[in-house]
Biopython code that builds the backbone (N, CA, C, O; Angstrom):
import numpy as np
from Bio.PDB.StructureBuilder import StructureBuilder

atoms = [
    (1, "MET", "N", (-32.459, 18.735, -10.870)),
    (1, "MET", "CA", (-31.237, 19.455, -10.621)),
    (1, "MET", "C", (-30.065, 18.520, -10.900)),
    (1, "MET", "O", (-30.073, 17.366, -10.472)),
    (2, "ALA", "N", (-29.085, 19.002, -11.598)),
    (2, "ALA", "CA", (-27.904, 18.207, -11.910)),
    (2, "ALA", "C", (-27.015, 18.107, -10.675)),
    (2, "ALA", "O", (-26.353, 19.072, -10.295)),
    (3, "GLU", "N", (-27.006, 16.945, -10.061)),
    (3, "GLU", "CA", (-26.290, 16.767, -8.810)),
    (3, "GLU", "C", (-24.789, 17.009, -8.951)),
    (3, "GLU", "O", (-24.139, 17.380, -7.974)),
    (4, "ASN", "N", (-24.222, 16.808, -10.147)),
    (4, "ASN", "CA", (-22.786, 17.016, -10.307)),
    (4, "ASN", "C", (-22.411, 18.492, -10.280)),
    (4, "ASN", "O", (-21.223, 18.816, -10.275)),
    (5, "LEU", "N", (-23.380, 19.388, -10.262)),
    (5, "LEU", "CA", (-23.127, 20.821, -10.170)),
    (5, "LEU", "C", (-23.303, 21.333, -8.745)),
    (5, "LEU", "O", (-23.315, 22.538, -8.495)),
    (6, "ILE", "N", (-23.438, 20.393, -7.823)),
    (6, "ILE", "CA", (-23.613, 20.719, -6.400)),
    (6, "ILE", "C", (-22.593, 19.907, -5.613)),
    (6, "ILE", "O", (-22.391, 18.721, -5.877)),
    (7, "ASP", "N", (-21.956, 20.551, -4.651)),
    (7, "ASP", "CA", (-21.064, 19.833, -3.748)),
    (7, "ASP", "C", (-21.576, 20.033, -2.328)),
    (7, "ASP", "O", (-21.296, 21.061, -1.711)),
    (8, "PRO", "N", (-22.321, 19.065, -1.801)),
    (8, "PRO", "CA", (-22.910, 19.226, -0.477)),
    (8, "PRO", "C", (-21.888, 19.194, 0.659)),
    (8, "PRO", "O", (-22.250, 19.430, 1.811)),
    (9, "THR", "N", (-20.629, 18.909, 0.358)),
    (9, "THR", "CA", (-19.608, 18.841, 1.407)),
    (9, "THR", "C", (-18.895, 20.172, 1.636)),
    (9, "THR", "O", (-18.204, 20.333, 2.642)),
    (10, "VAL", "N", (-19.050, 21.118, 0.727)),
    (10, "VAL", "CA", (-18.325, 22.394, 0.820)),
    (10, "VAL", "C", (-19.044, 23.341, 1.778)),
    (10, "VAL", "O", (-20.231, 23.615, 1.596)),
    (11, "PRO", "N", (-18.347, 23.842, 2.790)),
    (11, "PRO", "CA", (-18.984, 24.800, 3.704)),
    (11, "PRO", "C", (-19.132, 26.171, 3.050)),
    (11, "PRO", "O", (-18.480, 26.449, 2.044)),
    (12, "PRO", "N", (-19.975, 27.022, 3.605)),
    (12, "PRO", "CA", (-20.105, 28.376, 3.065)),
    (12, "PRO", "C", (-18.809, 29.158, 3.250)),
    (12, "PRO", "O", (-18.013, 28.868, 4.144)),
    (13, "SER", "N", (-18.612, 30.151, 2.394)),
    (13, "SER", "CA", (-17.383, 30.951, 2.417)),
    (13, "SER", "C", (-17.293, 31.863, 3.632)),
    (13, "SER", "O", (-16.216, 32.380, 3.931)),
    (14, "GLY", "N", (-18.376, 32.066, 4.323)),
    (14, "GLY", "CA", (-18.393, 32.928, 5.501)),
    (14, "GLY", "C", (-19.816, 33.219, 5.906)),
    (14, "GLY", "O", (-20.742, 32.519, 5.496)),
    (15, "THR", "N", (-19.996, 34.258, 6.716)),
    (15, "THR", "CA", (-21.333, 34.585, 7.223)),
    (15, "THR", "C", (-21.970, 35.752, 6.480)),
    (15, "THR", "O", (-23.108, 36.120, 6.768)),
    (16, "GLY", "N", (-21.245, 36.341, 5.520)),
    (16, "GLY", "CA", (-21.772, 37.472, 4.768)),
    (16, "GLY", "C", (-21.303, 37.434, 3.338)),
    (16, "GLY", "O", (-20.493, 36.584, 2.966)),
    (17, "CYS", "N", (-21.804, 38.345, 2.535)),
    (17, "CYS", "CA", (-21.440, 38.442, 1.122)),
    (17, "CYS", "C", (-19.949, 38.770, 1.011)),
    (17, "CYS", "O", (-19.487, 39.784, 1.536)),
    (18, "VAL", "N", (-19.218, 37.919, 0.336)),
    (18, "VAL", "CA", (-17.771, 38.069, 0.192)),
    (18, "VAL", "C", (-17.415, 39.435, -0.399)),
    (18, "VAL", "O", (-16.572, 40.149, 0.143)),
    (19, "GLU", "N", (-18.059, 39.791, -1.504)),
    (19, "GLU", "CA", (-17.726, 41.042, -2.188)),
    (19, "GLU", "C", (-18.138, 42.267, -1.381)),
    (19, "GLU", "O", (-17.395, 43.247, -1.326)),
    (20, "CYS", "N", (-19.307, 42.226, -0.756)),
    (20, "CYS", "CA", (-19.753, 43.362, 0.054)),
    (20, "CYS", "C", (-18.818, 43.587, 1.243)),
    (20, "CYS", "O", (-18.512, 44.728, 1.589)),
    (21, "LEU", "N", (-18.367, 42.502, 1.862)),
    (21, "LEU", "CA", (-17.474, 42.639, 3.010)),
    (21, "LEU", "C", (-16.115, 43.200, 2.600)),
    (21, "LEU", "O", (-15.425, 43.823, 3.408)),
    (22, "ASN", "N", (-15.732, 42.977, 1.337)),
    (22, "ASN", "CA", (-14.456, 43.487, 0.849)),
    (22, "ASN", "C", (-14.545, 44.917, 0.325)),
    (22, "ASN", "O", (-13.527, 45.501, -0.045)),
    (23, "ALA", "N", (-15.728, 45.477, 0.289)),
    (23, "ALA", "CA", (-15.928, 46.866, -0.144)),
    (23, "ALA", "C", (-16.227, 47.717, 1.089)),
    (23, "ALA", "O", (-17.001, 47.311, 1.956)),
    (24, "ALA", "N", (-15.622, 48.875, 1.161)),
    (24, "ALA", "CA", (-15.778, 49.739, 2.341)),
    (24, "ALA", "C", (-17.238, 50.092, 2.622)),
    (24, "ALA", "O", (-17.631, 50.232, 3.780)),
    (25, "ASP", "N", (-18.033, 50.235, 1.576)),
    (25, "ASP", "CA", (-19.430, 50.626, 1.759)),
    (25, "ASP", "C", (-20.406, 49.529, 1.346)),
    (25, "ASP", "O", (-21.584, 49.803, 1.116)),
    (26, "GLY", "N", (-19.929, 48.292, 1.249)),
    (26, "GLY", "CA", (-20.788, 47.191, 0.813)),
    (26, "GLY", "C", (-21.778, 46.764, 1.880)),
    (26, "GLY", "O", (-21.463, 46.743, 3.070)),
    (27, "TRP", "N", (-22.975, 46.425, 1.438)),
    (27, "TRP", "CA", (-24.010, 45.896, 2.325)),
    (27, "TRP", "C", (-24.974, 45.069, 1.491)),
    (27, "TRP", "O", (-25.000, 45.185, 0.265)),
    (28, "TRP", "N", (-25.765, 44.236, 2.153)),
    (28, "TRP", "CA", (-26.694, 43.347, 1.458)),
    (28, "TRP", "C", (-28.059, 43.375, 2.112)),
    (28, "TRP", "O", (-28.230, 43.782, 3.261)),
    (29, "PHE", "N", (-29.041, 42.915, 1.313)),
    (29, "PHE", "CA", (-30.407, 42.748, 1.811)),
    (29, "PHE", "C", (-30.559, 41.327, 2.347)),
    (29, "PHE", "O", (-30.833, 41.138, 3.532)),
    (30, "HIS", "N", (-30.383, 40.330, 1.483)),
    (30, "HIS", "CA", (-30.432, 38.921, 1.888)),
    (30, "HIS", "C", (-29.262, 38.192, 1.253)),
    (30, "HIS", "O", (-28.664, 38.665, 0.287)),
    (31, "LEU", "N", (-28.945, 37.027, 1.813)),
    (31, "LEU", "CA", (-27.771, 36.281, 1.369)),
    (31, "LEU", "C", (-28.159, 34.983, 0.675)),
    (31, "LEU", "O", (-29.167, 34.352, 0.995)),
    (32, "ARG", "N", (-27.314, 34.606, -0.296)),
    (32, "ARG", "CA", (-27.479, 33.370, -1.053)),
    (32, "ARG", "C", (-26.146, 32.633, -1.075)),
    (32, "ARG", "O", (-25.082, 33.252, -1.082)),
    (33, "ARG", "N", (-26.217, 31.314, -1.085)),
    (33, "ARG", "CA", (-25.023, 30.462, -1.053)),
    (33, "ARG", "C", (-24.940, 29.632, -2.328)),
    (33, "ARG", "O", (-25.915, 28.987, -2.714)),
    (34, "CYS", "N", (-23.790, 29.646, -2.978)),
    (34, "CYS", "CA", (-23.577, 28.829, -4.162)),
    (34, "CYS", "C", (-23.543, 27.362, -3.746)),
    (34, "CYS", "O", (-22.813, 26.983, -2.831)),
    (35, "ALA", "N", (-24.329, 26.554, -4.419)),
    (35, "ALA", "CA", (-24.404, 25.136, -4.079)),
    (35, "ALA", "C", (-23.212, 24.347, -4.612)),
    (35, "ALA", "O", (-23.011, 23.196, -4.225)),
    (36, "ALA", "N", (-22.422, 24.950, -5.494)),
    (36, "ALA", "CA", (-21.255, 24.263, -6.043)),
    (36, "ALA", "C", (-19.990, 24.508, -5.229)),
    (36, "ALA", "O", (-19.212, 23.583, -4.997)),
    (37, "CYS", "N", (-19.780, 25.749, -4.794)),
    (37, "CYS", "CA", (-18.499, 26.082, -4.152)),
    (37, "CYS", "C", (-18.638, 26.743, -2.782)),
    (37, "CYS", "O", (-17.629, 26.965, -2.112)),
    (38, "GLY", "N", (-19.848, 27.061, -2.349)),
    (38, "GLY", "CA", (-20.067, 27.660, -1.036)),
    (38, "GLY", "C", (-19.965, 29.167, -0.989)),
    (38, "GLY", "O", (-20.154, 29.759, 0.074)),
    (39, "HIS", "N", (-19.668, 29.813, -2.118)),
    (39, "HIS", "CA", (-19.558, 31.283, -2.145)),
    (39, "HIS", "C", (-20.841, 31.906, -1.622)),
    (39, "HIS", "O", (-21.930, 31.582, -2.097)),
    (40, "VAL", "N", (-20.718, 32.801, -0.644)),
    (40, "VAL", "CA", (-21.872, 33.527, -0.130)),
    (40, "VAL", "C", (-21.890, 34.892, -0.794)),
    (40, "VAL", "O", (-20.927, 35.655, -0.712)),
    (41, "GLY", "N", (-23.005, 35.183, -1.452)),
    (41, "GLY", "CA", (-23.196, 36.462, -2.133)),
    (41, "GLY", "C", (-24.541, 37.047, -1.771)),
    (41, "GLY", "O", (-25.371, 36.387, -1.147)),
    (42, "CYS", "N", (-24.749, 38.279, -2.162)),
    (42, "CYS", "CA", (-26.013, 38.951, -1.847)),
    (42, "CYS", "C", (-27.045, 38.705, -2.950)),
    (42, "CYS", "O", (-26.700, 38.416, -4.096)),
    (43, "CYS", "N", (-28.302, 38.827, -2.577)),
    (43, "CYS", "CA", (-29.426, 38.536, -3.463)),
    (43, "CYS", "C", (-29.594, 39.607, -4.538)),
    (43, "CYS", "O", (-28.936, 40.647, -4.504)),
    (44, "ASP", "N", (-30.478, 39.337, -5.486)),
    (44, "ASP", "CA", (-30.718, 40.267, -6.589)),
    (44, "ASP", "C", (-31.413, 41.549, -6.162)),
    (44, "ASP", "O", (-31.400, 42.522, -6.915)),
    (45, "SER", "N", (-32.014, 41.585, -4.990)),
    (45, "SER", "CA", (-32.585, 42.838, -4.486)),
    (45, "SER", "C", (-31.507, 43.744, -3.908)),
    (45, "SER", "O", (-31.706, 44.953, -3.790)),
    (46, "SER", "N", (-30.371, 43.166, -3.549)),
    (46, "SER", "CA", (-29.250, 43.923, -2.981)),
    (46, "SER", "C", (-28.586, 44.785, -4.048)),
    (46, "SER", "O", (-28.632, 44.448, -5.231)),
    (47, "PRO", "N", (-27.971, 45.890, -3.646)),
    (47, "PRO", "CA", (-27.302, 46.746, -4.635)),
    (47, "PRO", "C", (-26.252, 46.015, -5.469)),
    (47, "PRO", "O", (-26.150, 46.264, -6.670)),
    (48, "GLY", "N", (-25.470, 45.120, -4.866)),
    (48, "GLY", "CA", (-24.390, 44.465, -5.596)),
    (48, "GLY", "C", (-24.791, 43.252, -6.412)),
    (48, "GLY", "O", (-24.102, 42.910, -7.373)),
    (49, "GLN", "N", (-25.867, 42.600, -6.065)),
    (49, "GLN", "CA", (-26.342, 41.406, -6.761)),
    (49, "GLN", "C", (-25.215, 40.390, -6.984)),
    (49, "GLN", "O", (-25.092, 39.817, -8.066)),
    (50, "HIS", "N", (-24.404, 40.176, -5.959)),
    (50, "HIS", "CA", (-23.198, 39.370, -6.116)),
    (50, "HIS", "C", (-23.444, 37.879, -6.317)),
    (50, "HIS", "O", (-22.617, 37.218, -6.945)),
    (51, "ALA", "N", (-24.531, 37.323, -5.818)),
    (51, "ALA", "CA", (-24.801, 35.899, -6.050)),
    (51, "ALA", "C", (-25.030, 35.639, -7.535)),
    (51, "ALA", "O", (-24.504, 34.670, -8.082)),
    (52, "SER", "N", (-25.806, 36.493, -8.190)),
    (52, "SER", "CA", (-26.044, 36.344, -9.634)),
    (52, "SER", "C", (-24.763, 36.554, -10.430)),
    (52, "SER", "O", (-24.496, 35.825, -11.385)),
    (53, "HIS", "N", (-23.976, 37.544, -10.042)),
    (53, "HIS", "CA", (-22.704, 37.793, -10.738)),
    (53, "HIS", "C", (-21.774, 36.587, -10.597)),
    (53, "HIS", "O", (-21.085, 36.212, -11.546)),
    (54, "HIS", "N", (-21.759, 35.988, -9.418)),
    (54, "HIS", "CA", (-20.936, 34.793, -9.198)),
    (54, "HIS", "C", (-21.394, 33.675, -10.133)),
    (54, "HIS", "O", (-20.563, 33.012, -10.756)),
    (55, "ALA", "N", (-22.686, 33.462, -10.237)),
    (55, "ALA", "CA", (-23.210, 32.418, -11.121)),
    (55, "ALA", "C", (-22.817, 32.694, -12.575)),
    (55, "ALA", "O", (-22.404, 31.783, -13.294)),
    (56, "ASP", "N", (-22.945, 33.946, -13.003)),
    (56, "ASP", "CA", (-22.564, 34.311, -14.377)),
    (56, "ASP", "C", (-21.070, 34.092, -14.615)),
    (56, "ASP", "O", (-20.670, 33.561, -15.651)),
    (57, "ASP", "N", (-20.257, 34.503, -13.653)),
    (57, "ASP", "CA", (-18.797, 34.434, -13.811)),
    (57, "ASP", "C", (-18.256, 33.008, -13.762)),
    (57, "ASP", "O", (-17.271, 32.696, -14.431)),
    (58, "THR", "N", (-18.888, 32.144, -12.977)),
    (58, "THR", "CA", (-18.357, 30.798, -12.758)),
    (58, "THR", "C", (-19.109, 29.698, -13.490)),
    (58, "THR", "O", (-18.574, 28.606, -13.684)),
    (59, "GLY", "N", (-20.341, 29.973, -13.896)),
    (59, "GLY", "CA", (-21.172, 28.926, -14.478)),
    (59, "GLY", "C", (-21.815, 28.034, -13.434)),
    (59, "GLY", "O", (-22.407, 27.010, -13.776)),
    (60, "HIS", "N", (-21.708, 28.407, -12.158)),
    (60, "HIS", "CA", (-22.367, 27.638, -11.093)),
    (60, "HIS", "C", (-23.848, 28.012, -11.093)),
    (60, "HIS", "O", (-24.190, 29.146, -10.757)),
    (61, "PRO", "N", (-24.726, 27.095, -11.458)),
    (61, "PRO", "CA", (-26.112, 27.462, -11.731)),
    (61, "PRO", "C", (-27.085, 27.482, -10.559)),
    (61, "PRO", "O", (-28.193, 27.999, -10.698)),
    (62, "TYR", "N", (-26.698, 26.928, -9.396)),
    (62, "TYR", "CA", (-27.662, 26.783, -8.311)),
    (62, "TYR", "C", (-27.204, 27.505, -7.052)),
    (62, "TYR", "O", (-26.032, 27.468, -6.678)),
    (63, "ILE", "N", (-28.160, 28.160, -6.414)),
    (63, "ILE", "CA", (-27.914, 28.781, -5.120)),
    (63, "ILE", "C", (-28.957, 28.278, -4.136)),
    (63, "ILE", "O", (-30.009, 27.762, -4.515)),
    (64, "GLN", "N", (-28.634, 28.443, -2.875)),
    (64, "GLN", "CA", (-29.600, 28.175, -1.808)),
    (64, "GLN", "C", (-29.668, 29.417, -0.935)),
    (64, "GLN", "O", (-28.670, 30.113, -0.747)),
    (65, "SER", "N", (-30.845, 29.686, -0.410)),
    (65, "SER", "CA", (-30.971, 30.791, 0.527)),
    (65, "SER", "C", (-30.009, 30.559, 1.688)),
    (65, "SER", "O", (-29.817, 29.429, 2.135)),
    (66, "PHE", "N", (-29.408, 31.650, 2.169)),
    (66, "PHE", "CA", (-28.511, 31.577, 3.323)),
    (66, "PHE", "C", (-29.113, 32.381, 4.473)),
    (66, "PHE", "O", (-28.402, 32.962, 5.294)),
    (67, "GLU", "N", (-30.452, 32.394, 4.505)),
    (67, "GLU", "CA", (-31.200, 33.079, 5.553)),
    (67, "GLU", "C", (-31.723, 32.050, 6.550)),
    (67, "GLU", "O", (-32.123, 30.955, 6.153)),
    (68, "PRO", "N", (-31.724, 32.390, 7.851)),
    (68, "PRO", "CA", (-32.232, 31.450, 8.863)),
    (68, "PRO", "C", (-33.664, 31.002, 8.556)),
    (68, "PRO", "O", (-34.526, 31.818, 8.228)),
    (69, "GLY", "N", (-33.899, 29.701, 8.667)),
    (69, "GLY", "CA", (-35.228, 29.150, 8.464)),
    (69, "GLY", "C", (-35.613, 28.921, 7.017)),
    (69, "GLY", "O", (-36.729, 28.477, 6.746)),
    (70, "GLU", "N", (-34.721, 29.211, 6.074)),
    (70, "GLU", "CA", (-35.012, 29.015, 4.646)),
    (70, "GLU", "C", (-34.060, 27.969, 4.081)),
    (70, "GLU", "O", (-32.862, 27.988, 4.366)),
    (71, "ASP", "N", (-34.606, 27.052, 3.274)),
    (71, "ASP", "CA", (-33.747, 26.023, 2.671)),
    (71, "ASP", "C", (-34.006, 25.839, 1.172)),
    (71, "ASP", "O", (-33.621, 24.822, 0.596)),
    (72, "TRP", "N", (-34.652, 26.816, 0.546)),
    (72, "TRP", "CA", (-34.979, 26.684, -0.865)),
    (72, "TRP", "C", (-33.749, 26.903, -1.755)),
    (72, "TRP", "O", (-32.807, 27.609, -1.396)),
    (73, "PHE", "N", (-33.802, 26.267, -2.925)),
    (73, "PHE", "CA", (-32.786, 26.408, -3.957)),
    (73, "PHE", "C", (-33.366, 27.195, -5.129)),
    (73, "PHE", "O", (-34.580, 27.216, -5.330)),
    (74, "TRP", "N", (-32.501, 27.835, -5.891)),
    (74, "TRP", "CA", (-32.878, 28.551, -7.115)),
    (74, "TRP", "C", (-31.976, 28.084, -8.234)),
    (74, "TRP", "O", (-30.766, 27.938, -8.060)),
    (75, "SER", "N", (-32.582, 27.850, -9.390)),
    (75, "SER", "CA", (-31.860, 27.484, -10.604)),
    (75, "SER", "C", (-31.796, 28.704, -11.508)),
    (75, "SER", "O", (-32.825, 29.155, -12.011)),
    (76, "PHE", "N", (-30.599, 29.243, -11.722)),
    (76, "PHE", "CA", (-30.468, 30.387, -12.626)),
    (76, "PHE", "C", (-30.841, 30.023, -14.064)),
    (76, "PHE", "O", (-31.536, 30.806, -14.711)),
    (77, "PRO", "N", (-30.409, 28.862, -14.600)),
    (77, "PRO", "CA", (-30.775, 28.545, -15.987)),
    (77, "PRO", "C", (-32.281, 28.440, -16.210)),
    (77, "PRO", "O", (-32.783, 28.805, -17.273)),
    (78, "ASP", "N", (-33.000, 27.939, -15.203)),
    (78, "ASP", "CA", (-34.447, 27.764, -15.335)),
    (78, "ASP", "C", (-35.244, 28.948, -14.811)),
    (78, "ASP", "O", (-36.454, 29.025, -15.024)),
    (79, "SER", "N", (-34.573, 29.873, -14.127)),
    (79, "SER", "CA", (-35.269, 30.990, -13.469)),
    (79, "SER", "C", (-36.439, 30.469, -12.641)),
    (79, "SER", "O", (-37.559, 30.973, -12.727)),
    (80, "ALA", "N", (-36.150, 29.453, -11.841)),
    (80, "ALA", "CA", (-37.211, 28.793, -11.079)),
    (80, "ALA", "C", (-36.655, 28.182, -9.798)),
    (80, "ALA", "O", (-35.455, 27.938, -9.666)),
    (81, "MET", "N", (-37.559, 27.948, -8.871)),
    (81, "MET", "CA", (-37.212, 27.239, -7.654)),
    (81, "MET", "C", (-36.756, 25.837, -8.040)),
    (81, "MET", "O", (-37.181, 25.286, -9.056)),
    (82, "ALA", "N", (-35.888, 25.277, -7.217)),
    (82, "ALA", "CA", (-35.367, 23.939, -7.476)),
    (82, "ALA", "C", (-35.258, 23.209, -6.142)),
    (82, "ALA", "O", (-35.518, 23.787, -5.087)),
    (83, "SER", "N", (-34.878, 21.957, -6.194)),
    (83, "SER", "CA", (-34.637, 21.202, -4.967)),
    (83, "SER", "C", (-33.212, 20.686, -5.021)),
    (83, "SER", "O", (-32.616, 20.577, -6.092)),
    (84, "GLY", "N", (-32.679, 20.373, -3.864)),
    (84, "GLY", "CA", (-31.320, 19.885, -3.805)),
    (84, "GLY", "C", (-31.046, 19.221, -2.488)),
    (84, "GLY", "O", (-31.909, 19.176, -1.612)),
    (85, "PRO", "N", (-29.831, 18.696, -2.342)),
    (85, "PRO", "CA", (-29.481, 17.979, -1.118)),
    (85, "PRO", "C", (-29.202, 18.942, 0.032)),
    (85, "PRO", "O", (-29.053, 20.146, -0.177)),
    (86, "GLU", "N", (-29.133, 18.413, 1.223)),
    (86, "GLU", "CA", (-28.734, 19.215, 2.368)),
    (86, "GLU", "C", (-27.265, 19.582, 2.203)),
    (86, "GLU", "O", (-26.426, 18.722, 1.934)),
    (87, "LEU", "N", (-26.963, 20.856, 2.366)),
    (87, "LEU", "CA", (-25.596, 21.333, 2.219)),
    (87, "LEU", "C", (-24.886, 21.331, 3.568)),
    (87, "LEU", "O", (-25.523, 21.303, 4.621)),
    (88, "ALA", "N", (-23.556, 21.361, 3.517)),
    (88, "ALA", "CA", (-22.747, 21.357, 4.736)),
    (88, "ALA", "C", (-23.101, 22.551, 5.617)),
    (88, "ALA", "O", (-23.399, 23.628, 5.100)),
    (89, "PRO", "N", (-23.074, 22.381, 6.914)),
    (89, "PRO", "CA", (-23.364, 23.486, 7.822)),
    (89, "PRO", "C", (-22.232, 24.511, 7.830)),
    (89, "PRO", "O", (-21.103, 24.211, 7.441)),
    (90, "PRO", "N", (-22.549, 25.711, 8.275)),
    (90, "PRO", "CA", (-23.876, 26.187, 8.663)),
    (90, "PRO", "C", (-24.734, 26.468, 7.432)),
    (90, "PRO", "O", (-24.218, 26.787, 6.361)),
    (91, "THR", "N", (-26.028, 26.346, 7.597)),
    (91, "THR", "CA", (-26.945, 26.512, 6.472)),
    (91, "THR", "C", (-27.518, 27.919, 6.375)),
    (91, "THR", "O", (-28.338, 28.199, 5.501)),
    (92, "SER", "N", (-27.089, 28.805, 7.271)),
    (92, "SER", "CA", (-27.531, 30.199, 7.213)),
    (92, "SER", "C", (-26.529, 31.070, 7.948)),
    (92, "SER", "O", (-25.653, 30.583, 8.663)),
    (93, "HIS", "N", (-26.683, 32.362, 7.752)),
    (93, "HIS", "CA", (-25.884, 33.280, 8.561)),
    (93, "HIS", "C", (-26.364, 33.189, 10.005)),
    (93, "HIS", "O", (-27.459, 32.681, 10.246)),
    (94, "PRO", "N", (-25.585, 33.661, 10.968)),
    (94, "PRO", "CA", (-26.009, 33.574, 12.374)),
    (94, "PRO", "C", (-27.347, 34.280, 12.614)),
    (94, "PRO", "O", (-27.630, 35.314, 12.009)),
    (95, "ASP", "N", (-28.147, 33.720, 13.486)),
    (95, "ASP", "CA", (-29.466, 34.287, 13.790)),
    (95, "ASP", "C", (-29.390, 35.736, 14.254)),
    (95, "ASP", "O", (-30.308, 36.514, 13.993)),
    (96, "ASP", "N", (-28.315, 36.110, 14.936)),
    (96, "ASP", "CA", (-28.219, 37.472, 15.459)),
    (96, "ASP", "C", (-27.637, 38.472, 14.452)),
    (96, "ASP", "O", (-27.491, 39.654, 14.764)),
    (97, "GLN", "N", (-27.310, 38.002, 13.259)),
    (97, "GLN", "CA", (-26.814, 38.902, 12.207)),
    (97, "GLN", "C", (-28.003, 39.570, 11.528)),
    (97, "GLN", "O", (-28.973, 38.904, 11.168)),
    (98, "THR", "N", (-27.928, 40.856, 11.358)),
    (98, "THR", "CA", (-29.057, 41.599, 10.812)),
    (98, "THR", "C", (-29.234, 41.362, 9.316)),
    (98, "THR", "O", (-28.286, 41.028, 8.606)),
    (99, "ALA", "N", (-30.443, 41.539, 8.867)),
    (99, "ALA", "CA", (-30.790, 41.568, 7.447)),
    (99, "ALA", "C", (-31.700, 42.776, 7.267)),
    (99, "ALA", "O", (-32.814, 42.777, 7.791)),
    (100, "PRO", "N", (-31.269, 43.793, 6.551)),
    (100, "PRO", "CA", (-30.014, 43.868, 5.815)),
    (100, "PRO", "C", (-28.809, 43.979, 6.739)),
    (100, "PRO", "O", (-28.938, 44.251, 7.933)),
    (101, "GLY", "N", (-27.644, 43.762, 6.162)),
    (101, "GLY", "CA", (-26.431, 43.793, 6.948)),
    (101, "GLY", "C", (-25.218, 44.116, 6.089)),
    (101, "GLY", "O", (-25.351, 44.297, 4.879)),
    (102, "PRO", "N", (-24.072, 44.188, 6.679)),
    (102, "PRO", "CA", (-23.859, 44.244, 8.118)),
    (102, "PRO", "C", (-24.435, 45.528, 8.714)),
    (102, "PRO", "O", (-24.449, 46.575, 8.067)),
    (103, "ALA", "N", (-24.898, 45.434, 9.928)),
    (103, "ALA", "CA", (-25.668, 46.507, 10.562)),
    (103, "ALA", "C", (-24.970, 47.858, 10.519)),
    (103, "ALA", "O", (-25.625, 48.889, 10.362)),
    (104, "ASP", "N", (-23.661, 47.864, 10.656)),
    (104, "ASP", "CA", (-22.939, 49.142, 10.697)),
    (104, "ASP", "C", (-22.715, 49.775, 9.323)),
    (104, "ASP", "O", (-22.171, 50.876, 9.236)),
    (105, "ARG", "N", (-23.127, 49.096, 8.250)),
    (105, "ARG", "CA", (-22.934, 49.635, 6.902)),
    (105, "ARG", "C", (-24.229, 49.950, 6.167)),
    (105, "ARG", "O", (-24.204, 50.571, 5.105)),
    (106, "VAL", "N", (-25.345, 49.532, 6.718)),
    (106, "VAL", "CA", (-26.624, 49.711, 6.026)),
    (106, "VAL", "C", (-27.014, 51.190, 6.069)),
    (106, "VAL", "O", (-27.161, 51.753, 7.154)),
    (107, "PRO", "N", (-27.184, 51.828, 4.902)),
    (107, "PRO", "CA", (-27.555, 53.240, 4.895)),
    (107, "PRO", "C", (-28.982, 53.453, 5.378)),
    (107, "PRO", "O", (-29.814, 52.551, 5.280)),
    (108, "SER", "N", (-29.261, 54.619, 5.887)),
    (108, "SER", "CA", (-30.595, 54.907, 6.427)),
    (108, "SER", "C", (-31.674, 54.821, 5.350)),
    (108, "SER", "O", (-32.826, 54.522, 5.660)),
    (109, "ASN", "N", (-31.324, 55.077, 4.104)),
    (109, "ASN", "CA", (-32.304, 55.004, 2.998)),
    (109, "ASN", "C", (-32.221, 53.691, 2.233)),
    (109, "ASN", "O", (-32.494, 53.658, 1.034)),
    (110, "TRP", "N", (-31.847, 52.608, 2.911)),
    (110, "TRP", "CA", (-31.596, 51.337, 2.257)),
    (110, "TRP", "C", (-32.773, 50.831, 1.427)),
    (110, "TRP", "O", (-32.568, 50.204, 0.388)),
    (111, "GLN", "N", (-33.998, 51.094, 1.869)),
    (111, "GLN", "CA", (-35.171, 50.598, 1.131)),
    (111, "GLN", "C", (-35.270, 51.211, -0.255)),
    (111, "GLN", "O", (-35.744, 50.560, -1.187)),
    (112, "GLN", "N", (-34.829, 52.453, -0.405)),
    (112, "GLN", "CA", (-34.859, 53.103, -1.716)),
    (112, "GLN", "C", (-33.748, 52.579, -2.634)),
    (112, "GLN", "O", (-33.795, 52.801, -3.844)),
    (113, "LEU", "N", (-32.767, 51.901, -2.081)),
    (113, "LEU", "CA", (-31.620, 51.430, -2.851)),
    (113, "LEU", "C", (-31.762, 49.992, -3.325)),
    (113, "LEU", "O", (-30.895, 49.498, -4.046)),
    (114, "LEU", "N", (-32.839, 49.306, -2.934)),
    (114, "LEU", "CA", (-33.050, 47.922, -3.350)),
    (114, "LEU", "C", (-33.483, 47.855, -4.806)),
    (114, "LEU", "O", (-34.127, 48.763, -5.332)),
    (115, "HIS", "N", (-33.103, 46.731, -5.448)),
    (115, "HIS", "CA", (-33.565, 46.449, -6.813)),
    (115, "HIS", "C", (-34.902, 45.744, -6.719)),
    (115, "HIS", "O", (-35.108, 44.921, -5.827)),
    (116, "GLY", "N", (-35.801, 46.052, -7.616)),
    (116, "GLY", "CA", (-37.133, 45.456, -7.614)),
    (116, "GLY", "C", (-37.203, 44.094, -8.002)),
    (116, "GLY", "O", (-38.289, 43.515, -8.027)),
]
sb = StructureBuilder()
sb.init_structure("model")
sb.init_model(0)
sb.init_chain("A")
sb.init_seg("    ")
for serial, (resi, resn, name, xyz) in enumerate(atoms, 1):
    if name == "N":
        sb.init_residue(resn, " ", resi, " ")
    sb.init_atom(name, np.array(xyz, "f"), 0.0, 1.0, " ", f" {name:<3s}", serial, name[0])
structure = sb.get_structure()
């Protein structure tokens, strides 16, 4: 992993997907954190796929899971798991935050709306 494309000092942008939170009906399945700038976006199974869009738009190639108990990295250029340094805390969304979330926006048929 190219360490110059990661900034371990940058905190996450928040506790949820930035774009989903800014949309009246936005929701996510799981969250991912950009290892370069801290942007928190939703995973590729989520309707918005905002983490991948962020990587495409910015050229930031690495994300880390932003789920409690997970610390894996993903390399978009390699389409493969990667390793990286410990990132600035917090390293996940709060334990009491639902997945999918946010709880008040998740539609009852959310499972049918996921990307494969």
